[in-house]
C-alpha positions as CSV (number, residue, x, y, z in Angstrom):
1,M,0.0,0.0,0.0
2,L,2.8,2.4,0.9
3,K,4.5,2.0,-2.5
4,A,1.2,2.4,-4.4
5,A,0.4,5.5,-2.3
6,L,3.8,7.0,-2.9
7,R,3.6,6.3,-6.7
8,D,0.1,7.7,-7.1
9,T,0.9,10.6,-4.7
10,L,3.8,11.6,-7.0
11,V,1.6,11.6,-10.1
12,Y,-1.3,13.4,-8.4
13,G,1.1,15.8,-6.7
14,L,2.9,16.7,-9.8
15,S,-0.4,17.1,-11.6
16,A,-1.6,19.4,-8.8
17,I,1.6,21.5,-8.9
18,L,1.4,21.9,-12.6
19,T,-2.3,22.8,-12.8
20,K,-2.2,25.1,-9.8
21,G,1.1,26.5,-11.1
22,L,-0.7,27.4,-14.3
23,A,-3.6,28.8,-12.3
24,I,-1.1,31.1,-10.5
25,F,-0.4,32.8,-13.8
26,L,-4.1,33.8,-13.8
27,L,-3.6,35.9,-10.7
28,P,-1.5,38.6,-12.4
29,L,-4.0,38.6,-15.3
30,Y,-7.1,38.8,-13.1
31,T,-5.7,41.4,-10.7
32,R,-4.9,43.6,-13.7
33,V,-8.2,43.4,-15.5
34,L,-10.4,43.3,-12.4
35,S,-10.7,45.8,-9.6
36,P,-10.8,44.5,-6.0
37,A,-14.6,44.8,-6.1
38,Q,-14.9,42.8,-9.4
39,Y,-12.4,40.3,-8.0
40,G,-14.8,40.0,-5.0
41,A,-17.7,39.3,-7.4
42,Y,-15.6,36.6,-9.1
43,D,-14.7,35.1,-5.8
44,L,-18.4,35.0,-4.8
45,L,-19.3,33.2,-8.0
46,I,-16.6,30.6,-7.4
47,T,-17.9,30.2,-3.9
48,L,-21.4,29.5,-5.3
49,A,-19.7,26.8,-7.5
50,V,-18.3,25.2,-4.4
51,L,-21.8,25.2,-2.8
52,A,-23.4,23.7,-5.9
53,N,-20.8,20.9,-6.0
54,L,-21.8,20.0,-2.5
55,M,-25.6,20.1,-2.9
56,V,-26.9,19.8,-6.4
57,A,-26.0,16.1,-7.1
58,L,-26.4,15.2,-3.4
59,E,-22.7,14.0,-3.2
60,V,-23.5,10.9,-5.3
61,S,-19.8,10.8,-6.3
62,Q,-18.9,9.9,-2.7
63,G,-21.5,7.1,-2.8
64,L,-20.0,5.8,-6.0
65,A,-16.5,5.9,-4.4
66,R,-17.7,3.8,-1.5
67,Y,-19.4,1.1,-3.5
68,W,-17.0,1.0,-6.4
69,A,-14.2,-0.8,-4.6
70,D,-16.5,-3.6,-3.3
71,A,-18.5,-4.1,-6.5
72,Q,-17.9,-6.8,-9.1
73,P,-16.5,-5.6,-12.5
74,A,-19.9,-6.2,-14.2
75,E,-21.7,-4.0,-11.5
76,R,-19.2,-1.1,-11.7
77,S,-20.5,0.2,-15.0
78,R,-24.0,0.3,-13.7
79,Y,-23.0,2.3,-10.6
80,A,-20.9,4.7,-12.7
81,S,-23.6,5.2,-15.4
82,T,-26.3,5.7,-12.9
83,S,-24.3,8.3,-11.0
84,L,-23.5,10.2,-14.3
85,I,-27.1,10.3,-15.5
86,F,-28.3,11.4,-12.1
87,T,-25.7,14.2,-11.9
88,V,-26.4,15.5,-15.4
89,A,-30.2,15.6,-14.6
90,M,-29.7,17.4,-11.4
91,Y,-27.3,20.0,-12.8
92,G,-29.8,20.5,-15.7
93,V,-32.5,21.4,-13.2
94,F,-30.1,23.7,-11.4
95,L,-29.2,25.5,-14.6
96,V,-32.8,26.1,-15.7
97,L,-33.8,27.5,-12.3
98,A,-30.7,29.7,-11.9
99,L,-31.1,31.2,-15.4
100,S,-34.8,31.7,-14.9
101,F,-34.2,33.8,-11.7
102,S,-30.8,35.2,-12.7
103,Q,-31.7,38.9,-12.0
104,P,-32.9,38.6,-8.4
105,L,-30.2,35.9,-7.6
106,S,-27.5,38.2,-9.0
107,G,-28.7,41.1,-7.0
108,W,-28.8,39.0,-3.8
109,L,-25.3,37.4,-4.3
110,L,-23.4,40.2,-6.0
111,G,-25.3,43.2,-4.8
112,S,-25.8,44.7,-8.3
113,N,-28.0,44.0,-11.3
114,D,-25.3,45.3,-13.5
115,L,-23.5,41.9,-13.1
116,V,-26.3,39.7,-14.4
117,P,-24.4,38.7,-17.6
118,A,-21.5,37.6,-15.5
119,F,-23.8,35.7,-13.2
120,R,-25.4,33.9,-16.1
121,L,-22.1,32.8,-17.4
122,G,-21.1,31.8,-13.9
123,V,-24.0,29.4,-13.5
124,G,-23.3,27.9,-16.9
125,F,-19.7,27.2,-15.7
126,I,-21.0,25.8,-12.4
127,A,-23.2,23.2,-14.2
128,L,-20.5,22.0,-16.6
129,N,-17.9,22.1,-13.8
130,G,-20.0,19.9,-11.6
131,I,-20.4,17.2,-14.2
132,Y,-16.7,17.5,-15.1
133,Y,-15.6,16.8,-11.5
134,L,-17.7,13.7,-11.3
135,L,-15.9,12.4,-14.4
136,L,-12.5,13.5,-13.1
137,N,-13.1,11.6,-9.8
138,Q,-13.9,8.5,-11.8
139,F,-10.3,8.3,-12.8
140,R,-9.4,8.2,-9.1
141,W,-11.8,5.3,-8.4
142,E,-10.3,3.4,-11.3
143,L,-6.8,4.2,-10.1
144,R,-6.0,5.9,-13.4
145,S,-3.7,8.5,-12.0
146,L,-2.0,9.4,-15.3
147,A,-5.3,10.1,-17.0
148,Y,-6.4,12.2,-14.0
149,A,-3.2,14.2,-14.3
150,M,-3.6,14.7,-18.0
151,V,-7.2,15.9,-17.9
152,S,-6.4,18.2,-15.0
153,L,-3.5,19.7,-16.9
154,V,-5.7,20.2,-20.0
155,Y,-8.3,22.0,-18.0
156,A,-5.7,24.4,-16.5
157,L,-4.2,25.1,-19.9
158,L,-7.6,25.8,-21.4
159,T,-8.5,28.1,-18.6
160,L,-5.3,30.0,-19.0
161,G,-5.6,30.2,-22.8
162,F,-9.2,31.3,-22.9
163,S,-8.6,33.9,-20.2
164,A,-5.7,35.4,-22.0
165,W,-7.7,35.5,-25.3
166,L,-10.9,37.0,-23.8
167,C,-9.4,39.3,-21.2
168,L,-6.2,40.5,-22.9
169,G,-7.1,40.0,-26.5
170,L,-10.7,41.2,-26.5
171,G,-10.5,43.4,-23.4
172,W,-13.4,41.7,-21.6
173,K,-13.4,41.9,-17.8
174,L,-15.5,39.9,-15.4
175,E,-17.6,38.4,-18.3
176,G,-14.4,37.3,-20.0
177,V,-13.2,35.6,-16.9
178,M,-16.4,33.7,-16.4
179,L,-16.8,32.7,-20.1
180,A,-13.2,31.4,-20.0
181,Q,-14.0,29.2,-17.1
182,L,-17.2,28.0,-18.8
183,L,-15.4,27.1,-22.1
184,A,-12.5,25.3,-20.3
185,A,-14.9,23.2,-18.2
186,G,-16.9,22.3,-21.3
187,F,-13.9,21.1,-23.3
188,A,-12.4,19.2,-20.3
189,L,-15.7,17.5,-19.8
190,L,-15.7,16.3,-23.4
191,V,-12.1,15.0,-23.0
192,S,-12.9,13.1,-19.8
193,A,-16.1,11.6,-21.3
194,W,-14.1,10.3,-24.3
195,L,-11.4,8.7,-22.1
196,L,-14.1,7.1,-19.9
197,R,-16.3,5.9,-22.8
198,R,-15.8,2.3,-21.8
199,T,-16.9,3.0,-18.2
200,Y,-20.3,4.4,-18.9
201,G,-23.3,3.1,-20.7
202,W,-27.0,3.9,-21.2
203,V,-27.9,2.3,-17.9
204,F,-29.9,3.8,-15.0
205,D,-30.3,1.5,-12.0
206,V,-32.7,2.9,-9.4
207,A,-31.8,0.3,-6.8
208,R,-28.1,1.2,-7.1
209,L,-28.8,4.9,-7.1
210,A,-30.8,4.4,-3.8
211,S,-27.8,2.6,-2.3
212,M,-25.4,5.4,-3.3
213,L,-27.7,8.1,-2.0
214,R,-28.2,6.3,1.3
215,F,-24.5,6.7,1.8
216,S,-24.1,10.2,0.3
217,V,-27.2,12.1,1.3
218,P,-26.1,12.3,5.0
219,L,-22.9,13.8,3.7
220,V,-24.8,16.8,2.2
221,P,-25.6,18.5,5.5
222,A,-22.0,17.8,6.6
223,G,-20.7,19.3,3.3
224,L,-22.9,22.3,3.8
225,A,-21.5,22.7,7.3
226,V,-18.0,22.5,5.9
227,F,-18.9,25.1,3.3
228,I,-20.2,27.4,6.1
229,S,-16.9,26.9,8.0
230,L,-14.7,27.9,5.1
231,Y,-16.8,30.3,3.0
232,I,-19.3,32.1,5.3
233,N,-16.5,34.6,5.7
234,R,-17.1,35.9,2.2
235,F,-20.7,36.6,2.9
236,A,-19.9,38.1,6.3
237,L,-17.4,40.5,4.7
238,N,-19.8,41.5,2.0
239,H,-22.5,42.1,4.6
240,Y,-20.4,44.0,7.2
241,M,-17.7,45.5,5.0
242,S,-17.7,45.7,1.2
243,L,-17.1,43.8,-2.0
244,E,-13.6,45.1,-2.0
245,E,-12.9,43.4,1.3
246,V,-14.2,40.2,-0.3
247,G,-11.8,40.6,-3.1
248,L,-8.8,41.1,-0.8
249,F,-9.8,38.1,1.3
250,G,-10.3,36.0,-1.8
251,L,-6.8,36.8,-3.1
252,G,-5.3,36.0,0.2
253,S,-7.1,32.7,0.1
254,R,-5.7,32.0,-3.3
255,I,-2.1,32.5,-2.1
256,A,-2.8,30.5,1.1
257,G,-4.5,27.8,-1.1
258,L,-1.1,26.9,-2.5
259,A,-0.6,25.0,0.8
260,V,-3.4,22.7,-0.3
261,L,-1.0,21.6,-3.2
262,L,0.8,19.7,-0.5
263,I,-2.2,17.5,0.2
264,M,-3.9,17.2,-3.2
265,G,-1.6,14.5,-4.4
266,I,-1.8,12.3,-1.4
267,Q,-5.6,13.0,-1.0
268,A,-6.3,11.8,-4.5
269,A,-4.1,8.7,-4.0
270,L,-4.8,7.7,-0.4
271,T,-8.6,7.5,-0.2
272,P,-9.1,4.7,-2.8
273,L,-6.2,2.8,-1.3
274,V,-7.6,3.0,2.2
275,Y,-10.9,1.6,1.0
276,Q,-9.1,-1.4,-0.5
277,H,-6.6,-2.1,2.3
278,Y,-8.2,-1.0,5.6
279,R,-8.8,-4.6,6.7
280,E,-5.1,-5.4,6.6
281,P,-3.5,-5.2,10.1
282,E,-0.5,-3.1,9.0
283,T,-2.6,-0.4,7.4
284,P,-3.0,1.9,10.5
285,A,0.7,2.1,11.0
286,R,1.2,2.9,7.3
287,I,-1.3,5.7,7.5
288,A,0.4,7.1,10.6
289,R,3.7,7.0,8.8
290,L,2.3,8.9,5.8
291,F,0.8,11.4,8.2
292,G,4.1,12.1,9.8
293,W,5.8,12.6,6.5
294,F,3.0,14.9,5.4
295,V,3.1,17.1,8.5
296,A,6.9,17.3,8.2
297,L,6.5,18.8,4.7
298,A,3.2,20.6,5.0
299,L,4.0,22.9,8.0
300,P,7.2,24.2,6.5
301,G,5.2,24.8,3.3
302,C,2.6,26.8,5.2
303,L,5.4,28.7,6.9
304,F,7.0,29.5,3.5
305,L,3.7,31.1,2.3
306,A,3.3,33.0,5.6
307,L,6.9,34.4,5.5
308,F,6.9,35.3,1.8
309,A,3.3,36.4,1.3
310,R,4.3,40.0,0.7
311,E,6.9,39.1,-1.9
312,L,4.4,36.7,-3.6
313,L,1.7,39.4,-3.8
314,L,4.2,41.9,-5.3
315,L,5.0,39.2,-7.9
316,F,1.5,38.1,-8.7
317,A,-0.8,41.1,-8.0
318,T,-1.0,44.8,-8.2
319,P,-0.4,47.1,-5.2
320,A,-4.2,47.5,-4.8
321,F,-4.3,43.9,-3.4
322,G,-1.2,44.3,-1.0
323,Q,-3.3,44.2,2.2
324,A,-4.1,40.6,1.5
325,A,-0.5,39.5,2.5
326,G,-1.2,39.5,6.3
327,L,-4.1,37.1,5.9
328,V,-1.9,34.2,4.6
329,M,-0.4,33.2,8.0
330,Y,-3.9,32.4,9.2
331,L,-5.5,31.0,6.0
332,A,-2.7,28.7,4.9
333,P,-2.9,26.4,8.0
334,A,-6.7,26.8,8.1
335,L,-7.1,25.5,4.5
336,L,-4.7,22.7,5.1
337,L,-6.4,21.5,8.3
338,S,-9.7,21.4,6.5
339,Q,-8.4,18.7,4.2
340,M,-6.3,16.6,6.6
341,Y,-9.2,14.5,7.7
342,I,-8.1,11.9,5.1
343,F,-5.5,10.7,7.5
344,A,-8.3,9.8,10.0
345,P,-10.5,7.5,7.9
346,G,-12.4,5.7,10.7
347,I,-15.7,7.6,10.2
348,V,-15.9,6.7,6.5
349,I,-14.5,3.2,6.9
350,R,-17.2,2.3,9.5
351,K,-19.8,4.2,7.5
352,K,-20.7,6.3,10.6
353,T,-21.4,9.4,8.5
354,H,-23.7,10.8,11.1
355,W,-20.5,11.6,13.1
356,Q,-19.3,13.6,10.1
357,L,-22.4,15.7,10.3
358,W,-22.0,16.5,14.0
359,V,-18.3,17.3,13.6
360,T,-18.9,19.6,10.7
361,L,-21.9,21.3,12.4
362,L,-19.7,22.1,15.4
363,A,-17.0,23.6,13.1
364,A,-19.7,25.6,11.2
365,A,-21.0,26.9,14.5
366,V,-17.5,28.1,15.5
367,S,-17.1,29.8,12.1
368,M,-20.4,31.6,12.2
369,L,-19.9,32.8,15.8
370,G,-16.3,33.8,15.0
371,N,-17.3,35.8,11.9
372,W,-20.2,37.4,13.7
373,L,-18.0,38.6,16.5
374,L,-14.7,39.3,14.7
375,V,-15.5,40.6,11.2
376,P,-17.2,43.8,12.4
377,V,-14.2,44.6,14.5
378,W,-11.2,43.3,12.5
379,G,-12.6,43.0,9.0
380,S,-10.8,40.5,6.8
381,Y,-8.4,39.7,9.6
382,G,-11.3,38.7,11.8
383,A,-12.6,36.5,9.0
384,A,-9.2,34.8,8.7
385,V,-8.9,34.2,12.5
386,A,-12.5,32.8,12.5
387,T,-11.6,30.4,9.6
388,L,-8.5,29.1,11.4
389,L,-10.4,28.5,14.7
390,S,-13.1,26.6,12.8
391,S,-10.6,24.4,11.0
392,V,-8.7,23.6,14.2
393,V,-12.0,22.5,15.9
394,F,-13.0,20.5,12.8
395,F,-9.7,18.6,12.6
396,L,-9.4,17.8,16.3
397,A,-13.0,16.7,16.7
398,W,-12.7,14.5,13.5
399,V,-9.5,12.8,14.7
400,F,-11.0,12.2,18.1
401,I,-14.1,10.4,16.8
402,S,-12.2,8.6,14.1
403,Q,-9.7,7.2,16.6
404,L,-12.6,5.6,18.5
405,L,-13.7,3.8,15.3
406,Y,-10.4,2.9,13.6
407,R,-7.3,3.7,15.6
408,V,-4.2,5.1,13.9
409,P,-1.0,5.3,15.9
410,Y,0.0,9.0,15.2
411,A,3.2,10.6,16.5
412,G,1.4,13.1,18.7
413,R,4.4,14.6,20.5
414,G,6.3,15.3,17.3
415,G,3.2,16.9,15.8
416,M,2.8,19.3,18.7
417,V,6.5,20.3,18.5
418,A,6.0,21.0,14.7
419,V,2.9,23.1,15.4
420,L,4.6,25.2,18.0
421,A,7.6,25.7,15.7
422,F,5.2,26.9,12.9
423,A,3.5,29.4,15.2
424,A,6.9,30.8,16.4
425,G,8.1,31.0,12.8
426,A,4.9,32.8,11.6
427,W,5.1,35.4,14.3
428,A,8.9,35.8,13.6
429,G,8.0,36.6,10.0
430,Y,5.4,39.1,11.1
431,W,8.0,40.8,13.3
432,L,10.6,40.9,10.5
433,D,8.1,42.5,8.1
434,A,7.6,45.3,10.7
435,Q,11.4,46.1,10.9
436,E,13.1,48.6,8.7
437,M,15.8,46.5,7.0
438,G,17.1,46.0,3.5
439,S,15.3,43.6,1.2
440,V,18.3,41.3,1.1
441,W,18.7,41.0,4.8
442,L,14.9,40.5,5.1
443,L,14.9,37.6,2.7
444,L,17.9,36.0,4.4
445,S,16.3,36.3,7.8
446,K,13.1,34.7,6.6
447,T,15.1,31.9,4.9
448,G,16.8,31.3,8.2
449,V,13.5,31.0,10.0
450,L,12.3,28.5,7.3
451,L,15.4,26.4,7.6
452,A,15.0,26.3,11.4
453,M,11.5,24.9,10.8
454,F,12.8,22.1,8.6
455,G,15.4,21.2,11.2
456,T,12.7,21.1,13.9
457,V,10.5,18.5,12.1
458,V,13.6,16.3,11.5
459,V,14.6,16.5,15.2
460,A,11.0,15.9,16.3
461,G,11.2,12.6,14.4
462,L,8.4,13.3,11.9
463,L,10.8,13.0,9.0
464,P,13.6,10.5,10.0
465,V,16.9,10.8,8.1
466,A,16.6,7.2,7.0
467,D,13.2,8.0,5.4
468,L,14.7,11.1,3.7
469,R,17.4,9.0,2.2
470,A,15.0,6.3,1.1
471,G,12.7,8.8,-0.4
472,W,15.5,10.5,-2.3
473,I,16.6,7.1,-3.7
474,Y,13.0,6.3,-4.7
475,L,12.6,9.6,-6.4
476,R,15.8,9.2,-8.4
477,Q,14.8,5.8,-9.6
478,R,11.4,7.1,-10.7
479,L,12.9,10.0,-12.5
480,A,15.5,7.7,-14.2
481,R,12.7,5.4,-15.4
482,A,10.8,8.4,-16.7
483,A,13.9,9.7,-18.5
């Protein structure tokens, strides 16, 4: 399992780095053609897409994932085809309703009827994107990591190309951004459908749909609670502050979201493998070992983003967005923690999804209370702190419940040392930015803080020297084979 996880993590991780790396090139483009207020409108439309992915198809993709591994080969096509037909139908209904009421919905979400054309393009993108993600996840369930990586890269290239053409070539602004997203999702959907043509057929099995929905429907309220935990901040900022504040927070989240690159590869690889191997007695120890490796790399990655946020924003955005830099030290660990539940699989393995609901409801309550109390006082910084608090509560509660159902022997002491080192490093970076020193000395000082963080995780035992040596040998062998 470890070898398969490392292999697929490498493929998924490189795919994530390439696709997100291409998406980074969109930030200089978007921040030059969009004002902070228009970027805030774009961020709210993307937030609506996240909500639709959670609710429209009732998380049937998760039900498919759970039954796929245990199904016989002849049954798998019936499960996959049924989930696809159901998803297309649900997004069709969503699209008709959203377009029919586009004017009042646009006014409610974006605060202006002048943005109705962009809103209509946005809901078209949301529908195509939802179907595309179902197809993309199908590559994961079939353990086709290379196909997953290829399609993801095609999507990123198409988004970049269409955005450059429409925004730079034709001079379109928010409408051009949303149309580029729509066209990229449509083309990527067609490519995915062609590569999966042998998986799907004209079969709709009501009994299998009912089985998948019995597993997935309880996840919808939980998904909604996760959405509230991570995205209610945008609505709070729009309500208490302004669309410009939403734009600044959204850009800070994009920079902080680079931390999620560290988990996307292992997230895509680990879940299907856990479903297949969780009965083996050595699996919990292997999950714990992967978790230790991940923490040893993820926390220094988050610290890098926190330390160099100002420099990254100077590189990727205009000075109008400079205030977003201070948000990254809170948002990078928050976004990472919200995804780290994959290392505690007990709730999903035992099919106790009602616990997922209660944990996410708790995190959502913390987020709503935090935004209500902190946003009116601290603005976007209050929203960032509330998001971090919510993510910490979510992760700790999830791990606690999961350990009762499927125990994993984590290295708790080493993890605590690494967390304290991250907090110290982040505040050291904040202090360094407040000092009047030359840019060269500032960069050298921040680099020293980052190197100290790497040394701490090695000393804490999260990343043993023997594992570093073995990982380097494995990576060299893989690169030599690829060459």
